[in-house]
C-alpha positions as CSV (number, residue, x, y, z in Angstrom):
1,L,-43.9,21.7,28.6
2,N,-41.3,22.7,31.1
3,N,-39.6,19.3,30.8
4,Q,-43.0,17.5,31.4
5,L,-44.8,15.3,28.8
6,G,-48.3,16.4,28.0
7,W,-50.9,16.4,25.2
8,L,-52.3,19.1,23.0
9,R,-55.1,19.0,20.4
10,N,-55.5,21.6,17.7
11,K,-58.4,22.1,15.4
12,V,-58.0,24.8,12.8
13,Y,-60.5,25.7,10.1
14,V,-59.8,28.2,7.4
15,F,-62.2,29.7,4.8
16,H,-60.8,32.2,2.3
17,P,-62.9,33.2,-0.7
18,G,-62.4,36.3,-2.9
19,I,-63.7,38.0,-5.9
20,S,-62.4,40.5,-8.4
21,V,-64.6,42.4,-10.8
22,N,-63.2,44.3,-13.8
23,R,-66.4,44.4,-15.8
24,W,-66.6,48.1,-16.3
25,K,-64.1,50.4,-18.2
26,K,-63.7,52.9,-15.3
27,V,-64.2,50.8,-12.2
28,D,-62.4,47.9,-10.6
29,L,-63.6,46.1,-7.5
30,E,-62.0,43.5,-5.3
31,Y,-63.2,41.8,-2.1
32,S,-61.8,38.9,-0.1
33,Y,-62.8,37.3,3.2
34,E,-60.8,35.1,5.5
35,L,-62.3,33.2,8.4
36,Q,-60.0,31.2,10.8
37,I,-61.4,29.2,13.7
38,I,-58.9,27.8,16.1
39,D,-59.7,25.4,19.0
40,Q,-56.8,24.4,21.1
41,T,-57.2,22.0,24.0
42,S,-54.4,20.9,26.3
43,Q,-53.9,19.8,29.9
44,Q,-53.3,23.4,30.9
45,A,-56.2,25.3,29.1
46,D,-58.8,25.3,26.4
47,I,-58.6,28.2,24.0
48,S,-61.0,29.2,21.2
49,V,-60.3,31.9,18.7
50,V,-62.4,33.2,15.8
51,D,-60.4,35.5,13.5
52,Q,-62.0,37.3,10.6
53,K,-60.5,39.6,7.9
54,H,-62.5,41.5,5.3
55,S,-60.5,43.2,2.5
56,G,-61.9,45.4,-0.2
57,S,-60.9,48.0,-2.7
58,I,-62.4,50.1,-5.5
59,F,-60.5,52.0,-8.1
60,Y,-62.2,54.6,-10.3
61,T,-60.7,56.1,-13.5
62,P,-62.9,58.9,-14.7
63,E,-60.4,59.6,-17.5
64,K,-57.0,58.5,-18.6
65,R,-55.0,61.0,-16.4
66,H,-56.9,60.5,-13.1
67,L,-57.2,57.5,-10.8
68,F,-59.0,57.4,-7.4
69,G,-58.6,54.5,-5.1
70,L,-60.2,53.5,-1.8
71,S,-59.1,50.3,0.0
72,G,-60.0,49.0,3.4
73,E,-59.5,46.1,5.8
74,Y,-61.7,45.1,8.7
75,Y,-60.3,42.7,11.4
76,S,-62.5,41.0,14.0
77,T,-60.8,38.8,16.6
78,K,-62.6,37.0,19.4
79,Q,-60.8,34.9,21.9
80,S,-62.5,33.0,24.8
81,G,-62.0,34.9,28.0
82,Q,-60.6,38.0,26.3
83,H,-61.9,41.3,25.0
84,N,-63.0,41.3,21.3
85,S,-60.8,43.3,19.0
86,N,-62.4,45.0,16.0
87,V,-60.4,47.4,13.8
88,L,-61.2,49.1,10.5
89,F,-58.3,50.4,8.3
90,A,-58.9,52.5,5.2
91,N,-56.6,54.2,2.7
92,F,-57.4,56.7,0.0
93,S,-55.2,57.5,-3.0
94,Y,-55.4,59.9,-6.0
95,H,-53.0,59.6,-9.0
96,L,-52.6,62.3,-11.6
97,K,-50.6,62.1,-14.8
98,P,-50.8,65.4,-16.7
99,S,-51.1,65.1,-20.4
100,K,-47.9,67.0,-21.0
101,G,-44.6,66.4,-19.2
102,K,-43.1,63.4,-17.5
103,L,-44.0,64.1,-13.9
104,K,-46.6,62.0,-12.1
105,Y,-48.3,63.0,-8.8
106,K,-49.8,60.9,-6.1
107,L,-51.7,61.9,-2.9
108,E,-52.3,59.2,-0.3
109,I,-54.1,59.2,3.0
110,R,-53.2,56.2,5.0
111,N,-55.0,54.9,8.1
112,I,-57.9,57.3,7.6
113,F,-59.5,56.3,11.0
114,N,-56.3,56.7,12.9
115,H,-56.3,53.3,14.6
116,S,-53.2,52.6,16.8
117,E,-53.3,48.9,17.5
118,M,-54.2,45.5,16.0
119,V,-54.3,42.0,17.4
120,R,-53.7,38.9,15.2
121,Y,-53.3,35.2,16.0
122,Y,-51.1,32.5,14.6
123,N,-51.4,28.8,15.2
124,S,-48.8,26.1,14.9
125,D,-48.6,22.4,15.9
126,I,-47.6,23.2,19.5
127,S,-48.5,26.8,20.1
128,L,-51.0,29.6,19.7
129,V,-49.3,33.0,19.3
130,R,-51.1,36.3,19.9
131,S,-49.4,39.4,18.4
132,N,-50.2,43.0,19.2
133,Y,-49.1,45.4,16.5
134,S,-48.7,49.1,17.0
135,I,-49.9,50.9,13.9
136,R,-48.6,54.2,12.5
137,P,-50.9,57.1,13.0
138,R,-52.8,58.7,10.1
139,Q,-50.4,59.8,7.3
140,F,-50.7,62.2,4.4
141,L,-48.2,61.4,1.7
142,V,-47.5,63.3,-1.5
143,T,-45.3,61.7,-4.1
144,V,-43.9,63.3,-7.3
145,S,-42.2,60.9,-9.7
146,L,-40.5,61.3,-13.1
147,G,-41.6,58.8,-15.8
148,L,-39.1,57.9,-18.4
């Protein structure tokens, strides 16, 4: 570091299970969890980070022409000596395909809770990188498409 030899020790633990359930005709469910624990020790500092991500979605099809979707992600980041970062993102969508005609319609609401920032960590052999992301504000999006 800065032309000086030094030492660095990293311990990284990752746990990432998930499940997808398509047991019912009208409902699909998905959930995944990711836990990352980073302990970095060097001559300059000791850093500990616990990073969690929960992702889930549910899609409901009451009949062939309609599809409702709700998806969300919850991020929790704790770094020693720093403020905790907890953010919940959620999106909603509605798809409509009329029985006659080739047009399809979709309504989406993105970032329902209107969060503006998220913090994520990345670890490599020689570094621990903290990234702050600026997030788009809540959006309403209507899409009309032509099916062939």
